[in-house]
DRENLUMGU-474553 format. One line per 5 residues: number of its first residue (from 0); their letters; for each residue x, y, z of N, C-alpha, C, O, CB. Coordinates in steps of 0.1 Angstrom, whole numbers. Glycine has a CB too. Example, Ala and Ser with C-alpha at 12.3 -4.5 7.8 and 13.67 -1.06 7.14 Angstrom:
<rs>
0	as	132 -57 78 123 -45 78 132 -33 78 142 -33 85 113 -45 90  128 -22 71 137 -11 71 129 0 79 134 11 80 141 -6 57
</rs>
This chain:
<rs>
0	xxxxx	18 135 -534 10 141 -524 6 131 -513 3 134 -502 -3 147 -530  6 118 -517 3 108 -507 11 108 -495 6 107 -484 4 94 -514  24 111 -496 33 111 -485 29 123 -476 29 122 -464 47 113 -489  25 134 -482 20 146 -474 8 143 -467 6 146 -455 18 158 -484  -2 136 -473 -14 133 -467 -12 124 -455 -19 125 -444 -24 126 -476
5	xxxxx	-3 114 -455 0 106 -444 5 113 -432 2 110 -421 10 95 -448  12 124 -435 19 131 -424 11 142 -418 14 148 -408 32 137 -429  0 146 -425 -8 157 -420 -13 155 -406 -11 164 -397 -20 160 -430  -20 144 -403 -25 142 -390 -15 141 -379 -17 146 -368 -34 129 -390  -3 135 -382 7 134 -372 13 148 -370 17 152 -359 18 124 -377
10	xxxxx	15 156 -381 20 170 -379 10 178 -371 15 186 -362 22 177 -393  -3 177 -373 -13 184 -365 -12 180 -350 -12 188 -341 -27 182 -370  -10 167 -348 -9 162 -334 3 168 -327 3 171 -315 -8 147 -334  14 168 -334 27 174 -328 25 189 -325 29 194 -315 39 172 -338  19 196 -335 16 210 -333 7 212 -321 10 221 -313 10 216 -345
15	xxxxx	-3 204 -319 -12 205 -307 -4 203 -294 -6 211 -285 -23 195 -308  4 193 -294 12 190 -282 21 202 -279 23 206 -267 20 177 -283  27 208 -289 36 219 -287 29 231 -282 34 238 -273 43 222 -300  17 234 -287 9 245 -282 5 242 -268 5 252 -259 -3 248 -291  1 230 -265 -4 227 -251 8 228 -241 5 233 -230 -9 212 -251
20	xxxxx	20 225 -245 31 226 -236 35 241 -234 39 245 -222 43 219 -241  34 249 -244 38 263 -243 28 272 -236 32 281 -229 41 269 -257  16 269 -239 5 278 -235 -2 273 -222 -5 261 -221 -6 281 -246  -3 281 -212 -10 278 -200 -25 283 -200 -32 279 -192 -3 283 -188  -28 290 -210 -41 297 -211 -49 290 -222 -45 289 -234 -39 312 -215
25	xxxxx	-61 285 -218 -70 278 -227 -75 286 -239 -76 281 -250 -81 272 -219  -77 299 -236 -82 308 -247 -72 310 -257 -74 309 -269 -86 321 -241  -59 313 -253 -48 314 -263 -46 302 -271 -44 302 -283 -36 319 -256  -46 290 -264 -43 278 -270 -54 274 -281 -51 271 -292 -43 266 -260  -67 276 -277 -77 273 -287 -77 283 -299 -80 279 -310 -91 273 -280
30	xxxxx	-74 296 -296 -73 305 -307 -62 302 -317 -64 302 -329 -70 319 -301  -50 299 -312 -39 295 -320 -42 283 -328 -39 282 -340 -26 292 -311  -48 272 -322 -51 260 -329 -62 262 -339 -62 256 -350 -54 249 -320  -72 271 -336 -82 274 -346 -76 280 -358 -80 277 -370 -93 282 -340  -68 290 -356 -61 297 -368 -53 287 -376 -53 288 -388 -53 309 -363
35	xxxxx	-45 279 -369 -36 269 -375 -44 260 -384 -41 257 -396 -28 261 -365  -55 255 -379 -63 245 -386 -71 252 -398 -72 246 -409 -74 238 -377  -75 264 -396 -81 271 -408 -71 273 -419 -74 271 -431 -87 285 -403  -59 278 -415 -49 280 -425 -45 267 -432 -43 266 -444 -36 286 -419  -44 256 -424 -40 243 -430 -51 238 -440 -47 233 -451 -39 233 -419
40	xxxxx	-63 239 -436 -74 235 -445 -74 244 -458 -77 239 -469 -88 236 -438  -71 257 -457 -70 265 -469 -59 261 -478 -61 261 -490 -69 280 -464  -48 258 -472 -36 253 -480 -39 240 -486 -35 238 -498 -24 252 -471  -46 231 -479 -50 218 -485 -59 220 -497 -58 213 -507 -56 209 -475  -68 229 -495 -78 232 -506 -71 237 -519 -74 232 -530 -88 243 -502
45	xxxxx	-61 246 -517 -53 251 -528 -45 239 -534 -44 238 -547 -44 262 -524  -38 231 -526 -30 220 -531 -38 210 -538 -34 205 -549 -23 214 -519  -50 206 -533 -58 196 -539 -63 202 -553 -64 194 -562 -69 192 -530  -67 215 -553 -72 221 -565 -62 221 -576 -65 220 -588 -77 235 -562  -49 224 -572 -39 225 -582 -32 212 -586 -30 209 -598 -28 234 -578
50	xxxxx	-30 203 -576 -23 190 -579 -32 179 -581 -29 170 -589 -14 187 -568  -44 179 -575 -53 168 -576 -48 156 -567 -39 158 -559 -55 163 -590  -54 145 -570 -50 132 -563 -43 123 -572 -45 123 -584 -62 126 -556  -34 115 -567 -27 105 -575 -36 94 -580 -35 91 -592 -16 98 -567  -45 89 -572 -55 79 -576 -68 81 -568 -68 89 -559 -49 65 -575
55	xxxxx	-77 72 -571 -90 73 -564 -89 69 -549 -96 75 -541 -100 64 -571  -80 60 -546 -78 56 -532 -73 67 -523 -78 69 -512 -68 44 -531  -64 75 -529 -59 87 -521 -70 97 -519 -71 103 -508 -47 93 -529  -78 99 -529 -90 108 -527 -99 103 -517 -104 111 -509 -97 110 -541  -102 90 -516 -111 85 -506 -105 86 -492 -113 90 -483 -114 70 -510
60	xxxxx	-93 83 -491 -86 85 -478 -87 99 -473 -90 102 -461 -71 80 -479  -85 109 -482 -85 123 -478 -99 127 -474 -100 133 -463 -81 131 -490  -109 123 -481 -123 128 -478 -130 120 -467 -139 125 -461 -131 128 -490  -125 108 -465 -132 99 -455 -124 100 -442 -131 98 -431 -133 85 -460  -111 102 -442 -104 101 -429 -97 114 -425 -100 119 -414 -93 91 -431
65	xxxxx	-90 120 -434 -81 132 -431 -90 144 -429 -89 151 -418 -71 134 -441  -98 148 -439 -105 160 -438 -116 160 -426 -117 170 -419 -113 163 -451  -123 149 -424 -132 150 -412 -125 151 -399 -131 158 -390 -140 137 -412  -113 145 -398 -106 147 -385 -102 161 -383 -102 167 -372 -94 137 -384  -97 167 -394 -92 181 -393 -104 191 -390 -103 199 -382 -85 186 -406
70	xxxxx	-115 188 -397 -127 197 -394 -132 195 -380 -137 204 -374 -138 194 -404  -132 182 -375 -136 179 -362 -128 187 -351 -133 193 -342 -136 165 -359  -115 187 -353 -106 195 -344 -109 210 -345 -109 217 -335 -91 192 -348  -111 214 -357 -114 229 -359 -127 232 -352 -128 243 -345 -115 232 -374  -137 224 -353 -150 227 -347 -148 227 -332 -154 235 -324 -161 217 -351
75	xxxxx	-141 217 -327 -138 216 -312 -131 228 -307 -136 234 -297 -130 203 -309  -120 232 -313 -113 243 -307 -120 256 -309 -119 265 -301 -99 244 -314  -128 258 -319 -136 270 -321 -147 270 -310 -149 281 -305 -142 270 -335  -153 259 -307 -163 259 -297 -157 262 -283 -163 270 -275 -170 246 -297  -145 256 -280 -139 259 -268 -135 274 -267 -137 280 -256 -126 250 -266
80	xxxxx	-131 280 -277 -127 294 -277 -140 302 -275 -139 312 -266 -121 298 -291  -151 299 -281 -163 307 -279 -168 306 -265 -173 315 -260 -173 303 -290  -168 294 -260 -173 291 -246 -164 299 -236 -170 306 -227 -173 277 -243  -151 298 -237 -142 304 -228 -143 320 -229 -142 326 -218 -128 299 -230  -144 325 -241 -144 340 -242 -157 346 -238 -157 358 -234 -140 344 -256
85	xxxxx	-168 339 -238 -180 344 -234 -184 341 -219 -195 344 -215 -191 340 -243  -175 335 -212 -177 331 -199 -176 343 -189 -167 351 -191 -167 320 -194  -185 344 -179 -184 355 -170 -171 353 -162 -167 342 -159 -196 355 -161  -165 364 -158 -153 365 -151 -154 360 -136 -145 355 -130 -146 378 -151  -166 363 -130 -168 361 -116 -168 346 -113 -174 338 -121 -181 367 -112
90	xxxxx	-161 341 -103 -160 327 -99 -171 322 -90 -168 313 -82 -147 325 -93  -183 327 -90 -193 323 -81 -204 315 -88 -200 307 -97 -200 335 -76  -216 316 -84 -227 307 -89 -230 311 -104 -233 302 -111 -239 309 -81  -228 323 -107 -231 327 -121 -221 319 -131 -225 315 -141 -230 342 -123  -209 318 -126 -198 312 -134 -202 297 -135 -200 291 -146 -184 313 -127
95	xxxxx	-205 291 -124 -209 276 -124 -222 274 -133 -222 264 -140 -212 272 -110  -231 283 -132 -244 281 -140 -241 283 -154 -247 276 -163 -254 292 -135  -232 291 -158 -228 293 -172 -223 280 -178 -227 275 -189 -217 304 -174  -213 273 -171 -208 261 -176 -218 249 -176 -217 241 -184 -196 257 -168  -227 249 -166 -237 239 -166 -246 241 -178 -250 231 -184 -245 240 -152
100	xxxxx	-250 253 -181 -258 256 -192 -251 252 -205 -257 246 -214 -262 271 -193  -238 255 -207 -231 251 -219 -230 236 -220 -231 231 -231 -217 258 -219  -228 229 -209 -227 215 -209 -240 208 -213 -240 199 -221 -223 210 -196  -251 214 -209 -264 209 -213 -267 211 -228 -273 202 -234 -275 215 -205  -262 222 -233 -264 225 -247 -256 215 -256 -260 211 -266 -259 239 -251
105	x	-244 211 -251 -236 202 -258 -242 188 -257 -236 178 -263 -222 201 -253
</rs>
């Protein structure tokens, strides 16, 4: 499993770049990546539950490095999706005020 854990973050990065190149729409991109990361974390949960870790060092690497980065990306893309889908369509002051308000909340 150690070899798989090393490759997870690079695989996610490659998948992100592929989605960024294919999609021109931020909403579609964030939706696809949110679903991908949710599924990946679910698969990792099942794999860790059934196989476990080879040693304590592998477990520490997973919970201190890999899982927080994956969850951070998931939170980011989920937030981008929610902001973009609730944005008003009009390109005037209301549109600008919406993004200013969201930026202040962040």
